C-alpha positions, 0 to 999 in steps of 0.5 A: 601516571602513564598507566592511568592515561592509558586506562583513561584512553581505553575507557574513553575509546570504549565509551565512544565506541559504545556511543557510536553503536548505540546511535547506529542502533537508534538510527536502524530502529528509526528506519525500521519503524518508518519502513513498517509505517510505509508498508502499513500505509501501503497495505491500508490504501489499496490492494491490487487484485485480479477479478477471477471472472473477467480477468480485469485488474481491480483495486481493493480500497481500504478505508476507515469508513468502510471498516466502521460501516461493515466490520466495526471499529475493532477491525483494523485496516490491516486485518481487513486486508489480510481477511480479503487476501485469505478470502481471495485465496480460498475462492470466497466472494468478497463484498462488491463494495471492496472492488474499485476498478482501476480502469473506471466504469465501462462508460469511461472505457466505451463512451457513447459516440453520437451517430455522425453522418458524413457530409455530402461530398460532391463526386469528383471527376 
């Protein structure tokens, strides 16, 4: 009777331990999948690059519309981002439509300032 109870306790303990391990594995896998999705979204949204000519920081914006227009629906955003990385490393030009300035247009950087003439100020004593 005692032996049966001990066997039952050991079996239940092992089953409980297996359940804890399985739950930990599922949680870890869920976290891994979520992390992969976050990384994929981050890659698809933007890739900061430095313009080799001006040295300005530019942003490569990835969109599904860009893929459909230029590469066709078979090219995923991640593949396009990888191709852009490879093009930049090898010194090849990438399409101008791929660049979006982080700082905006030059007009935003250097807005036209109207000519302002100082008002006539009476001379002091």
